[in-house]
VEXLOLO-192088 format. One record per residue: residue number from 1; residue in one letter; x negated, y, z of N, C-alpha, C in turn. Coordinates in nm, 3 decimals. Example, Ala and Ser with C-alpha at 12.3 -4.5 7.8 and 13.67 -1.06 7.14 Angstrom:
2
1,A,-1.319,-0.569,0.780,-1.230,-0.450,0.780,-1.320,-0.330,0.780
2,S,-1.285,-0.225,0.708,-1.367,-0.106,0.714,-1.290,0.003,0.787
% end
This chain:
206
1,X,-4.501,2.091,5.367,-4.625,2.027,5.406,-4.615,1.969,5.546
2,X,-4.552,2.045,5.637,-4.535,1.997,5.774,-4.450,1.871,5.775
3,X,-4.343,1.871,5.695,-4.255,1.756,5.686,-4.331,1.635,5.635
4,X,-4.415,1.658,5.532,-4.491,1.550,5.472,-4.588,1.490,5.573
5,X,-4.654,1.575,5.650,-4.747,1.528,5.752,-4.676,1.448,5.860
6,X,-4.557,1.496,5.898,-4.479,1.424,5.999,-4.438,1.287,5.948
7,X,-4.399,1.280,5.820,-4.359,1.152,5.762,-4.475,1.055,5.760
8,X,-4.594,1.105,5.719,-4.712,1.019,5.714,-4.749,0.969,5.853
9,X,-4.736,1.055,5.952,-4.769,1.017,6.089,-4.672,0.913,6.141
10,X,-4.541,0.931,6.112,-4.442,0.836,6.161,-4.460,0.700,6.095
11,X,-4.502,0.698,5.966,-4.525,0.572,5.898,-4.642,0.498,5.960
12,X,-4.746,0.574,5.996,-4.865,0.512,6.052,-4.839,0.455,6.191
13,X,-4.736,0.508,6.260,-4.707,0.465,6.396,-4.610,0.348,6.403
14,X,-4.569,0.294,6.288,-4.474,0.181,6.286,-4.535,0.064,6.361
15,X,-4.455,0.001,6.447,-4.504,-0.114,6.524,-4.419,-0.237,6.496
16,X,-4.483,-0.353,6.507,-4.421,-0.480,6.476,-4.433,-0.573,6.595
17,X,-4.322,-0.641,6.631,-4.326,-0.736,6.742,-4.257,-0.866,6.699
18,X,-4.294,-0.973,6.766,-4.230,-1.103,6.743,-4.106,-1.112,6.831
19,X,-3.996,-1.165,6.775,-3.871,-1.179,6.850,-3.815,-1.320,6.833
20,X,-3.730,-1.361,6.925,-3.664,-1.490,6.918,-3.524,-1.477,6.863
21,X,-3.450,-1.587,6.853,-3.313,-1.584,6.801,-3.221,-1.492,6.880
22,X,-3.252,-1.468,7.008,-3.167,-1.382,7.090,-3.166,-1.237,7.047
23,X,-3.260,-1.196,6.961,-3.265,-1.058,6.914,-3.158,-1.029,6.810
24,X,-3.092,-1.135,6.761,-2.992,-1.119,6.655,-2.853,-1.129,6.719
25,X,-2.799,-1.013,6.754,-2.671,-1.010,6.823,-2.555,-0.989,6.728
26,X,-2.450,-0.928,6.781,-2.331,-0.899,6.702,-2.368,-0.808,6.585
27,X,-2.316,-0.840,6.469,-2.345,-0.761,6.351,-2.459,-0.817,6.268
28,X,-2.530,-0.916,6.320,-2.638,-0.977,6.242,-2.579,-1.072,6.139
29,X,-2.657,-1.104,6.037,-2.610,-1.197,5.934,-2.694,-1.325,5.939
30,X,-2.630,-1.435,5.906,-2.696,-1.565,5.901,-2.675,-1.623,5.762
31,X,-2.784,-1.653,5.695,-2.778,-1.710,5.561,-2.826,-1.855,5.565
32,X,-2.737,-1.945,5.525,-2.772,-2.086,5.510,-2.754,-2.121,5.362
33,X,-2.781,-2.244,5.328,-2.772,-2.284,5.187,-2.665,-2.392,5.168
34,X,-2.569,-2.390,5.260,-2.458,-2.484,5.256,-2.382,-2.470,5.124
35,X,-2.354,-2.581,5.061,-2.278,-2.580,4.936,-2.364,-2.583,4.812
36,X,-2.493,-2.556,4.825,-2.582,-2.561,4.709,-2.630,-2.704,4.687
37,X,-2.632,-2.746,4.563,-2.671,-2.884,4.530,-2.821,-2.903,4.543
38,X,-2.861,-3.022,4.587,-3.002,-3.056,4.589,-3.060,-3.041,4.448
39,X,-3.180,-2.987,4.440,-3.245,-2.966,4.312,-3.224,-2.828,4.255
40,X,-3.138,-2.746,4.319,-3.117,-2.609,4.271,-3.248,-2.531,4.275
41,X,-3.282,-2.466,4.164,-3.406,-2.388,4.157,-3.394,-2.263,4.245
42,X,-3.495,-2.239,4.329,-3.493,-2.124,4.420,-3.545,-1.998,4.352
43,X,-3.643,-2.012,4.263,-3.698,-1.895,4.194,-3.589,-1.831,4.108
44,X,-3.548,-1.710,4.143,-3.440,-1.641,4.072,-3.303,-1.658,4.136
45,X,-3.295,-1.734,4.243,-3.168,-1.761,4.312,-3.126,-1.641,4.397
46,X,-2.995,-1.618,4.408,-2.941,-1.516,4.499,-2.838,-1.581,4.589
47,X,-2.856,-1.565,4.720,-2.764,-1.621,4.819,-2.731,-1.513,4.921
48,X,-2.603,-1.486,4.941,-2.558,-1.383,5.036,-2.624,-1.248,5.009
49,X,-2.646,-1.217,4.882,-2.706,-1.089,4.846,-2.857,-1.085,4.857
50,X,-2.920,-1.194,4.902,-3.065,-1.200,4.912,-3.120,-1.264,4.784
51,X,-3.210,-1.193,4.718,-3.272,-1.246,4.598,-3.402,-1.318,4.632
52,X,-3.420,-1.439,4.579,-3.538,-1.518,4.607,-3.625,-1.530,4.482
53,X,-3.755,-1.512,4.499,-3.848,-1.535,4.388,-3.974,-1.600,4.444
54,X,-4.036,-1.683,4.362,-4.157,-1.754,4.404,-4.270,-1.718,4.310
55,X,-4.383,-1.681,4.365,-4.493,-1.629,4.284,-4.546,-1.730,4.182
56,X,-4.525,-1.859,4.208,-4.575,-1.962,4.118,-4.468,-2.013,4.022
57,X,-4.351,-1.947,4.022,-4.249,-1.978,3.923,-4.162,-2.098,3.953
58,X,-4.096,-2.147,3.850,-3.999,-2.255,3.864,-4.065,-2.389,3.892
59,X,-3.983,-2.479,3.952,-4.025,-2.616,3.972,-4.111,-2.638,4.095
60,X,-4.135,-2.535,4.172,-4.220,-2.547,4.290,-4.140,-2.549,4.420
61,X,-4.029,-2.476,4.422,-3.946,-2.463,4.543,-3.800,-2.481,4.504
62,X,-3.732,-2.575,4.570,-3.594,-2.605,4.535,-3.508,-2.619,4.662
63,X,-3.377,-2.630,4.641,-3.287,-2.665,4.751,-3.288,-2.817,4.766
64,X,-3.306,-2.863,4.892,-3.312,-3.006,4.918,-3.274,-3.031,5.063
65,X,-3.278,-3.156,5.103,-3.240,-3.193,5.239,-3.357,-3.215,5.332
66,X,-3.480,-3.221,5.277,-3.596,-3.247,5.363,-3.631,-3.128,5.448
67,X,-3.700,-3.143,5.556,-3.757,-3.267,5.610,-3.662,-3.338,5.706
68,X,-3.533,-3.313,5.693,-3.438,-3.364,5.791,-3.415,-3.260,5.897
69,X,-3.319,-3.280,5.981,-3.283,-3.179,6.080,-3.390,-3.162,6.187
70,X,-3.421,-3.039,6.218,-3.507,-3.004,6.331,-3.427,-2.907,6.417
71,X,-3.488,-2.852,6.518,-3.417,-2.755,6.602,-3.378,-2.629,6.526
72,X,-3.448,-2.600,6.417,-3.425,-2.474,6.346,-3.391,-2.490,6.199
73,X,-3.376,-2.614,6.153,-3.346,-2.640,6.012,-3.241,-2.750,6.000
74,X,-3.148,-2.732,5.907,-3.052,-2.835,5.875,-3.038,-2.845,5.724
75,X,-2.992,-2.957,5.673,-2.974,-2.974,5.528,-2.844,-2.906,5.484
76,X,-2.845,-2.846,5.361,-2.958,-2.828,5.271,-3.042,-2.706,5.309
77,X,-3.165,-2.701,5.260,-3.253,-2.590,5.289,-3.352,-2.572,5.174
78,X,-3.437,-2.471,5.184,-3.540,-2.448,5.083,-3.659,-2.538,5.115
79,X,-3.706,-2.612,5.015,-3.818,-2.703,5.033,-3.918,-2.686,4.919
80,X,-4.046,-2.688,4.951,-4.147,-2.687,4.845,-4.172,-2.830,4.800
81,X,-4.160,-2.851,4.669,-4.182,-2.984,4.612,-4.300,-2.982,4.515
82,X,-4.356,-2.862,4.493,-4.473,-2.848,4.407,-4.583,-2.779,4.486
83,X,-4.642,-2.679,4.428,-4.750,-2.605,4.493,-4.692,-2.513,4.600
84,X,-4.726,-2.540,4.725,-4.670,-2.462,4.836,-4.756,-2.345,4.878
85,X,-4.858,-2.311,4.798,-4.947,-2.202,4.837,-4.903,-2.067,4.784
86,X,-4.785,-2.062,4.720,-4.738,-1.936,4.664,-4.672,-1.846,4.768
87,X,-4.623,-1.733,4.721,-4.553,-1.635,4.805,-4.404,-1.642,4.773
88,X,-4.322,-1.664,4.876,-4.177,-1.662,4.860,-4.128,-1.523,4.899
89,X,-4.073,-1.450,4.803,-4.029,-1.312,4.826,-3.877,-1.307,4.837
90,X,-3.829,-1.240,4.942,-3.687,-1.220,4.964,-3.658,-1.071,4.948
91,X,-3.573,-1.038,4.853,-3.531,-0.900,4.833,-3.393,-0.885,4.896
92,X,-3.386,-0.806,5.003,-3.262,-0.793,5.080,-3.168,-0.693,5.014
93,X,-3.040,-0.707,5.042,-2.940,-0.618,4.981,-2.933,-0.483,5.051
94,X,-2.992,-0.472,5.170,-2.993,-0.345,5.243,-3.113,-0.343,5.335
95,X,-3.140,-0.225,5.390,-3.252,-0.212,5.482,-3.217,-0.271,5.619
96,X,-3.313,-0.342,5.678,-3.296,-0.398,5.812,-3.423,-0.369,5.891
97,X,-3.418,-0.393,6.021,-3.540,-0.380,6.101,-3.574,-0.508,6.177
98,X,-3.490,-0.612,6.162,-3.514,-0.739,6.230,-3.486,-0.854,6.133
99,X,-3.577,-0.951,6.129,-3.567,-1.061,6.034,-3.619,-1.188,6.102
100,X,-3.560,-1.303,6.066,-3.610,-1.428,6.122,-3.562,-1.547,6.041
101,X,-3.626,-1.663,6.061,-3.586,-1.784,5.991,-3.644,-1.906,6.061
102,X,-3.579,-2.020,6.041,-3.632,-2.146,6.090,-3.720,-2.208,5.983
103,X,-3.827,-2.274,6.026,-3.917,-2.333,5.928,-3.977,-2.463,5.981
104,X,-4.026,-2.543,5.889,-4.095,-2.667,5.923,-4.203,-2.692,5.820
105,X,-4.310,-2.755,5.865,-4.419,-2.796,5.777,-4.433,-2.947,5.783
106,X,-4.481,-3.005,5.675,-4.497,-3.150,5.668,-4.620,-3.190,5.751
107,X,-4.601,-3.185,5.882,-4.705,-3.217,5.978,-4.634,-3.243,6.110
108,X,-4.693,-3.321,6.198,-4.626,-3.352,6.324,-4.692,-3.284,6.444
109,X,-4.805,-3.219,6.423,-4.874,-3.155,6.534,-4.868,-3.003,6.526
110,X,-4.918,-2.934,6.627,-4.920,-2.788,6.626,-5.017,-2.735,6.521
111,X,-4.983,-2.620,6.462,-5.068,-2.557,6.361,-5.080,-2.409,6.391
112,X,-5.200,-2.355,6.376,-5.221,-2.211,6.392,-5.191,-2.140,6.261
113,X,-5.131,-2.020,6.270,-5.098,-1.940,6.152,-5.022,-2.023,6.048
114,X,-4.920,-2.091,6.097,-4.843,-2.179,6.009,-4.766,-2.101,5.904
115,X,-4.715,-1.984,5.941,-4.643,-1.901,5.844,-4.669,-1.755,5.876
116,X,-4.665,-1.672,5.772,-4.685,-1.528,5.787,-4.569,-1.454,5.723
117,X,-4.515,-1.357,5.795,-4.409,-1.269,5.743,-4.472,-1.133,5.715
118,X,-4.457,-1.085,5.592,-4.504,-0.951,5.554,-4.384,-0.867,5.512
119,X,-4.374,-0.747,5.567,-4.258,-0.660,5.546,-4.294,-0.543,5.455
120,X,-4.196,-0.505,5.369,-4.218,-0.395,5.277,-4.094,-0.307,5.267
121,X,-4.118,-0.178,5.260,-4.015,-0.080,5.225,-4.043,-0.043,5.080
122,X,-3.973,-0.108,4.987,-4.010,-0.094,4.847,-4.147,-0.157,4.827
123,X,-4.241,-0.077,4.776,-4.377,-0.127,4.754,-4.468,-0.097,4.873
124,X,-4.417,-0.030,4.974,-4.499,0.012,5.088,-4.498,-0.093,5.198
125,X,-4.615,-0.142,5.235,-4.627,-0.239,5.344,-4.601,-0.169,5.477
126,X,-4.514,-0.229,5.560,-4.481,-0.166,5.689,-4.511,-0.257,5.808
127,X,-4.556,-0.379,5.784,-4.588,-0.466,5.898,-4.605,-0.611,5.857
128,X,-4.672,-0.688,5.942,-4.696,-0.829,5.914,-4.728,-0.902,6.043
129,X,-4.682,-1.026,6.055,-4.715,-1.111,6.170,-4.729,-1.256,6.124
130,X,-4.818,-1.330,6.192,-4.833,-1.472,6.167,-4.784,-1.551,6.288
131,X,-4.739,-1.674,6.265,-4.677,-1.755,6.370,-4.739,-1.894,6.372
132,X,-4.762,-1.942,6.492,-4.808,-2.080,6.510,-4.685,-2.172,6.513
133,X,-4.706,-2.299,6.484,-4.595,-2.394,6.487,-4.623,-2.504,6.588
134,X,-4.515,-2.562,6.638,-4.524,-2.672,6.734,-4.424,-2.781,6.692
135,X,-4.436,-2.903,6.741,-4.337,-3.008,6.707,-4.195,-2.962,6.739
136,X,-4.102,-2.978,6.642,-3.971,-2.913,6.653,-3.855,-3.007,6.614
137,X,-3.832,-3.121,6.673,-3.915,-3.187,6.773,-4.022,-3.277,6.710
138,X,-4.001,-3.312,6.581,-4.097,-3.403,6.517,-4.189,-3.325,6.425
139,X,-4.131,-3.267,6.319,-4.214,-3.191,6.226,-4.259,-3.060,6.290
140,X,-4.377,-3.015,6.253,-4.431,-2.890,6.306,-4.352,-2.772,6.249
141,X,-4.304,-2.685,6.336,-4.225,-2.572,6.288,-4.179,-2.486,6.402
142,X,-4.060,-2.426,6.383,-4.006,-2.339,6.486,-3.923,-2.228,6.426
143,X,-3.909,-2.119,6.501,-3.836,-2.001,6.456,-3.935,-1.885,6.449
144,X,-3.939,-1.818,6.336,-4.025,-1.701,6.318,-3.935,-1.578,6.310
145,X,-3.945,-1.490,6.409,-3.865,-1.368,6.410,-3.953,-1.246,6.423
146,X,-3.917,-1.139,6.354,-3.997,-1.017,6.352,-3.907,-0.894,6.360
147,X,-3.952,-0.795,6.434,-3.880,-0.667,6.444,-3.978,-0.554,6.422
148,X,-3.937,-0.455,6.344,-4.027,-0.347,6.307,-3.961,-0.212,6.328
149,X,-4.038,-0.114,6.372,-3.980,0.019,6.393,-3.952,0.089,6.260
150,X,-4.019,0.047,6.153,-3.990,0.098,6.019,-3.902,-0.004,5.947
151,X,-3.789,0.042,5.894,-3.698,-0.049,5.826,-3.760,-0.101,5.696
152,X,-3.712,-0.215,5.651,-3.768,-0.279,5.532,-3.657,-0.345,5.452
153,X,-3.683,-0.367,5.323,-3.585,-0.436,5.238,-3.647,-0.547,5.155
154,X,-3.776,-0.572,5.173,-3.843,-0.683,5.105,-3.927,-0.759,5.208
155,X,-3.914,-0.891,5.206,-3.988,-0.978,5.297,-4.065,-1.080,5.213
156,X,-4.193,-1.096,5.242,-4.275,-1.196,5.173,-4.322,-1.300,5.274
157,X,-4.300,-1.427,5.241,-4.334,-1.538,5.330,-4.443,-1.624,5.267
158,X,-4.543,-1.656,5.347,-4.645,-1.752,5.305,-4.658,-1.858,5.413
159,X,-4.706,-1.976,5.372,-4.717,-2.089,5.465,-4.857,-2.148,5.457
160,X,-4.901,-2.204,5.570,-5.029,-2.274,5.573,-5.025,-2.383,5.466
161,X,-5.117,-2.377,5.371,-5.117,-2.479,5.267,-5.254,-2.545,5.261
162,X,-5.274,-2.637,5.352,-5.390,-2.724,5.350,-5.336,-2.864,5.324
163,X,-5.369,-2.920,5.210,-5.311,-3.047,5.169,-5.332,-3.156,5.275
164,X,-5.435,-3.140,5.357,-5.462,-3.239,5.462,-5.374,-3.216,5.584
165,X,-5.329,-3.092,5.604,-5.255,-3.058,5.726,-5.106,-3.036,5.702
166,X,-5.073,-2.962,5.598,-4.933,-2.927,5.573,-4.909,-2.913,5.423
167,X,-4.888,-3.023,5.353,-4.873,-3.017,5.208,-4.740,-2.964,5.158
168,X,-4.643,-2.941,5.248,-4.513,-2.889,5.205,-4.448,-2.811,5.319
169,X,-4.356,-2.721,5.282,-4.283,-2.642,5.382,-4.134,-2.646,5.354
170,X,-4.056,-2.612,5.455,-3.910,-2.598,5.441,-3.866,-2.481,5.525
171,X,-3.757,-2.415,5.486,-3.704,-2.304,5.566,-3.553,-2.297,5.553
172,X,-3.490,-2.239,5.655,-3.345,-2.235,5.661,-3.302,-2.129,5.762
173,X,-3.171,-2.105,5.771,-3.111,-2.019,5.874,-3.180,-1.882,5.882
174,X,-3.171,-1.809,5.771,-3.231,-1.676,5.762,-3.141,-1.575,5.832
175,X,-3.198,-1.500,5.923,-3.122,-1.401,6.001,-3.174,-1.261,5.972
176,X,-3.081,-1.166,5.957,-3.119,-1.026,5.941,-3.032,-0.939,6.031
177,X,-3.088,-0.829,6.072,-3.016,-0.737,6.161,-3.075,-0.598,6.146
178,X,-2.992,-0.496,6.160,-3.040,-0.359,6.151,-2.982,-0.273,6.262
179,X,-3.069,-0.200,6.329,-3.023,-0.102,6.427,-3.026,0.037,6.367
180,X,-3.078,0.048,6.244,-3.085,0.177,6.175,-2.964,0.191,6.084
181,X,-2.931,0.315,6.048,-2.816,0.338,5.961,-2.859,0.339,5.815
182,X,-2.917,0.448,5.772,-2.957,0.460,5.632,-3.102,0.505,5.626
183,X,-3.182,0.431,5.554,-3.324,0.462,5.545,-3.362,0.484,5.400
184,X,-3.403,0.607,5.363,-3.438,0.632,5.224,-3.573,0.570,5.187
185,X,-3.594,0.554,5.057,-3.721,0.501,5.008,-3.834,0.599,5.042
186,X,-3.958,0.549,5.064,-4.071,0.638,5.090,-4.094,0.736,4.977
187,X,-4.071,0.693,4.850,-4.091,0.783,4.737,-3.994,0.900,4.742
188,X,-3.871,0.875,4.789,-3.773,0.982,4.803,-3.816,1.081,4.909
189,X,-3.863,1.028,5.023,-3.911,1.116,5.130,-4.032,1.197,5.086
190,X,-4.121,1.135,5.010,-4.240,1.203,4.962,-4.202,1.316,4.869
191,X,-4.110,1.291,4.779,-4.063,1.392,4.685,-3.998,1.508,4.759
192,X,-3.915,1.475,4.859,-3.848,1.577,4.938,-3.949,1.661,5.015
193,X,-4.048,1.593,5.075,-4.150,1.663,5.153,-4.235,1.755,5.067
194,X,-4.271,1.707,4.946,-4.350,1.789,4.854,-4.272,1.912,4.810
195,X,-4.143,1.891,4.778,-4.060,2.005,4.737,-4.043,2.107,4.848
196,X,-4.022,2.059,4.970,-4.006,2.149,5.085,-4.135,2.225,5.111
197,X,-4.250,2.154,5.097,-4.379,2.219,5.118,-4.401,2.329,5.017
198,X,-4.368,2.301,4.889,-4.383,2.402,4.785,-4.294,2.522,4.809
199,X,-4.172,2.496,4.856,-4.078,2.604,4.884,-4.132,2.694,4.995
200,X,-4.188,2.636,5.100,-4.243,2.713,5.212,-4.362,2.797,5.169
201,X,-4.447,2.740,5.080,-4.562,2.815,5.030,-4.515,2.936,4.951
202,X,-4.413,2.917,4.867,-4.359,3.028,4.787,-4.303,3.138,4.876
203,X,-4.232,3.097,4.984,-4.173,3.195,5.075,-4.282,3.277,5.146
204,X,-4.390,3.213,5.182,-4.498,3.284,5.251,-4.564,3.387,5.158
205,X,-4.583,3.350,5.033,-4.647,3.441,4.938,-4.562,3.565,4.916
206,X,-4.430,3.548,4.919,-4.340,3.664,4.902,-4.346,3.755,5.023
% end
Protein backbone atom coordinates (compact mmCIF):
# COMPACT_ATOMS: atom_id res chain seq x y z
CA UNK A 1 0.00 0.00 0.00
CA UNK A 2 2.83 2.37 0.87
CA UNK A 3 4.51 1.61 -2.46
CA UNK A 4 1.25 2.22 -4.31
CA UNK A 5 0.76 5.58 -2.59
CA UNK A 6 4.32 6.60 -3.39
CA UNK A 7 3.81 5.66 -7.05
CA UNK A 8 0.59 7.68 -7.25
CA UNK A 9 2.27 10.67 -5.64
CA UNK A 10 5.28 10.53 -7.98
CA UNK A 11 2.96 10.34 -11.01
CA UNK A 12 1.04 13.39 -9.84
CA UNK A 13 4.28 15.35 -9.42
CA UNK A 14 5.42 14.86 -13.05
CA UNK A 15 6.40 18.20 -14.59
CA UNK A 16 6.63 19.28 -18.21
CA UNK A 17 8.81 22.03 -19.70
CA UNK A 18 9.43 23.41 -23.17
CA UNK A 19 12.95 22.85 -24.58
CA UNK A 20 14.88 23.90 -27.66
CA UNK A 21 17.03 21.85 -30.06
CA UNK A 22 19.98 22.22 -27.67
CA UNK A 23 18.32 19.80 -25.23
CA UNK A 24 19.04 16.93 -27.63
CA UNK A 25 22.67 16.07 -27.07
CA UNK A 26 24.81 13.01 -27.67
CA UNK A 27 22.74 9.85 -27.79
CA UNK A 28 19.62 11.54 -29.14
CA UNK A 29 17.98 10.29 -32.31
CA UNK A 30 16.91 12.30 -35.36
CA UNK A 31 14.22 10.97 -37.65
CA UNK A 32 13.79 12.45 -41.12
CA UNK A 33 11.85 11.11 -44.08
CA UNK A 34 14.72 11.10 -46.55
CA UNK A 35 14.30 8.41 -49.19
CA UNK A 36 10.53 8.13 -48.93
CA UNK A 37 8.62 8.88 -52.13
CA UNK A 38 6.17 11.75 -52.33
CA UNK A 39 2.64 10.46 -51.84
CA UNK A 40 3.62 7.76 -49.32
CA UNK A 41 0.70 7.22 -46.92
CA UNK A 42 1.62 8.22 -43.34
CA UNK A 43 -1.23 6.42 -41.57
CA UNK A 44 0.29 3.04 -40.68
CA UNK A 45 3.83 4.07 -41.67
CA UNK A 46 6.88 3.10 -39.55
CA UNK A 47 10.12 5.10 -39.80
CA UNK A 48 13.15 4.49 -37.56
CA UNK A 49 11.00 2.35 -35.28
CA UNK A 50 8.39 5.10 -34.83
CA UNK A 51 4.87 4.06 -35.78
CA UNK A 52 2.62 6.76 -37.23
CA UNK A 53 -1.18 6.75 -37.23
CA UNK A 54 -3.72 9.43 -38.07
CA UNK A 55 -7.10 9.55 -36.37
CA UNK A 56 -8.88 10.41 -39.63
CA UNK A 57 -7.34 7.52 -41.57
CA UNK A 58 -5.76 7.28 -44.99
CA UNK A 59 -5.53 10.00 -47.62
CA UNK A 60 -5.26 12.88 -45.16
CA UNK A 61 -1.53 12.97 -44.34
CA UNK A 62 1.24 11.94 -46.73
CA UNK A 63 4.96 12.33 -47.41
CA UNK A 64 5.55 15.36 -49.63
CA UNK A 65 7.89 18.27 -50.24
CA UNK A 66 5.67 21.13 -49.08
CA UNK A 67 5.77 23.79 -47.78
CA UNK A 68 9.37 24.06 -48.95
CA UNK A 69 12.38 24.47 -46.73
CA UNK A 70 12.07 26.48 -43.53
CA UNK A 71 14.48 26.76 -40.62
CA UNK A 72 13.08 23.55 -39.15
CA UNK A 73 11.73 21.58 -42.13
CA UNK A 74 13.25 20.17 -45.30
CA UNK A 75 11.83 17.99 -48.08
CA UNK A 76 10.55 15.33 -47.87
CA UNK A 77 8.36 15.67 -44.78
CA UNK A 78 4.90 14.86 -43.43
CA UNK A 79 2.22 17.10 -44.94
CA UNK A 80 -1.54 17.23 -44.46
CA UNK A 81 -3.31 17.20 -47.82
CA UNK A 82 -6.80 16.43 -46.50
CA UNK A 83 -8.45 17.17 -43.18
CA UNK A 84 -5.76 18.54 -40.87
CA UNK A 85 -7.90 18.58 -37.74
CA UNK A 86 -7.05 15.00 -36.77
CA UNK A 87 -4.59 13.63 -34.23
CA UNK A 88 -1.22 12.36 -35.45
CA UNK A 89 -0.03 9.65 -33.03
CA UNK A 90 3.60 8.55 -32.80
CA UNK A 91 4.27 5.26 -31.04
CA UNK A 92 7.93 5.22 -30.03
CA UNK A 93 10.08 2.10 -29.93
CA UNK A 94 11.28 2.87 -26.39
CA UNK A 95 10.60 5.17 -23.48
CA UNK A 96 12.05 8.69 -23.68
CA UNK A 97 11.73 11.86 -21.62
CA UNK A 98 12.51 14.46 -24.31
CA UNK A 99 10.80 14.91 -27.68
CA UNK A 100 10.77 17.59 -30.38
CA UNK A 101 10.05 18.31 -34.04
CA UNK A 102 10.07 21.05 -36.64
CA UNK A 103 6.73 22.18 -37.96
CA UNK A 104 5.09 24.67 -40.30
CA UNK A 105 1.54 25.80 -40.94
CA UNK A 106 0.11 27.17 -44.17
CA UNK A 107 0.16 30.73 -42.88
CA UNK A 108 2.72 33.53 -42.97
CA UNK A 109 2.00 35.24 -39.65
CA UNK A 110 2.33 34.29 -35.98
CA UNK A 111 -0.29 31.93 -34.53
CA UNK A 112 -1.21 31.16 -30.93
CA UNK A 113 -1.45 27.48 -29.91
CA UNK A 114 -0.30 26.43 -33.34
CA UNK A 115 0.52 22.89 -32.22
CA UNK A 116 0.02 20.81 -29.08
CA UNK A 117 2.15 17.88 -27.90
CA UNK A 118 0.43 15.38 -25.57
CA UNK A 119 2.54 12.69 -23.88
CA UNK A 120 1.44 9.23 -22.75
CA UNK A 121 2.95 6.31 -20.88
CA UNK A 122 0.82 3.63 -22.48
CA UNK A 123 -2.73 4.88 -21.94
CA UNK A 124 -1.75 7.18 -19.06
CA UNK A 125 -1.44 10.89 -19.83
CA UNK A 126 1.77 12.31 -18.34
CA UNK A 127 1.95 15.84 -19.78
CA UNK A 128 0.99 18.28 -22.51
CA UNK A 129 2.17 21.63 -23.90
CA UNK A 130 1.02 23.99 -26.66
CA UNK A 131 3.33 26.11 -28.82
CA UNK A 132 2.91 29.38 -30.67
CA UNK A 133 4.37 29.76 -34.16
CA UNK A 134 6.24 32.60 -35.84
CA UNK A 135 7.45 33.19 -39.44
CA UNK A 136 10.18 30.57 -40.01
CA UNK A 137 11.19 32.54 -42.10
CA UNK A 138 8.14 32.64 -44.36
CA UNK A 139 5.60 30.04 -43.28
CA UNK A 140 4.44 30.15 -39.67
CA UNK A 141 6.16 27.45 -37.65
CA UNK A 142 9.20 26.67 -35.58
CA UNK A 143 10.58 23.95 -33.31
CA UNK A 144 8.39 22.35 -30.65
CA UNK A 145 10.38 20.59 -27.92
CA UNK A 146 9.13 19.05 -24.69
CA UNK A 147 10.78 17.40 -21.69
CA UNK A 148 8.94 15.52 -18.97
CA UNK A 149 10.00 14.07 -15.63
CA UNK A 150 7.80 11.03 -16.36
CA UNK A 151 9.01 8.98 -19.32
CA UNK A 152 6.64 8.34 -22.21
CA UNK A 153 6.37 6.12 -25.29
CA UNK A 154 3.39 7.64 -27.11
CA UNK A 155 3.16 11.19 -28.45
CA UNK A 156 0.00 12.76 -29.89
CA UNK A 157 0.26 15.88 -32.06
CA UNK A 158 -2.53 18.26 -33.01
CA UNK A 159 -2.36 21.44 -35.07
CA UNK A 160 -4.37 24.64 -35.26
CA UNK A 161 -6.95 23.88 -37.92
CA UNK A 162 -8.81 27.01 -38.84
CA UNK A 163 -9.36 26.94 -42.59
CA UNK A 164 -9.01 30.74 -42.63
CA UNK A 165 -5.71 30.75 -40.72
CA UNK A 166 -3.89 27.45 -41.21
CA UNK A 167 -5.55 24.98 -43.59
CA UNK A 168 -2.56 22.59 -43.65
CA UNK A 169 0.46 21.54 -41.57
CA UNK A 170 3.86 19.96 -42.16
CA UNK A 171 6.40 18.40 -39.80
CA UNK A 172 9.92 17.03 -39.99
CA UNK A 173 13.15 16.36 -38.04
CA UNK A 174 11.69 14.42 -35.12
CA UNK A 175 14.08 14.24 -32.18
CA UNK A 176 13.94 11.92 -29.18
CA UNK A 177 16.19 11.57 -26.16
CA UNK A 178 16.10 9.72 -22.85
CA UNK A 179 17.96 10.35 -19.62
CA UNK A 180 16.13 7.43 -17.98
CA UNK A 181 17.17 3.80 -18.28
CA UNK A 182 14.19 1.48 -18.04
CA UNK A 183 10.69 2.60 -17.18
CA UNK A 184 7.99 -0.02 -16.58
CA UNK A 185 4.38 0.43 -17.64
CA UNK A 186 2.06 2.01 -15.02
CA UNK A 187 -0.06 -1.17 -15.06
CA UNK A 188 3.01 -3.21 -14.10
CA UNK A 189 3.83 -0.86 -11.24
CA UNK A 190 0.21 -0.92 -10.08
CA UNK A 191 0.15 -4.72 -10.08
CA UNK A 192 3.45 -4.85 -8.20
CA UNK A 193 2.25 -2.28 -5.65
CA UNK A 194 -1.03 -4.11 -5.08
CA UNK A 195 0.77 -7.42 -4.59
CA UNK A 196 3.28 -5.89 -2.18
CA UNK A 197 0.45 -4.22 -0.24
CA UNK A 198 -1.41 -7.52 0.07
CA UNK A 199 1.75 -9.27 1.22
CA UNK A 200 2.34 -6.66 3.95
CA UNK A 201 -1.27 -6.96 5.16
CA UNK A 202 -0.91 -10.75 5.41
CA UNK A 203 2.35 -10.39 7.37
CA UNK A 204 0.74 -8.01 9.86
CA UNK A 205 -2.19 -10.35 10.48
CA UNK A 206 0.21 -13.19 11.29
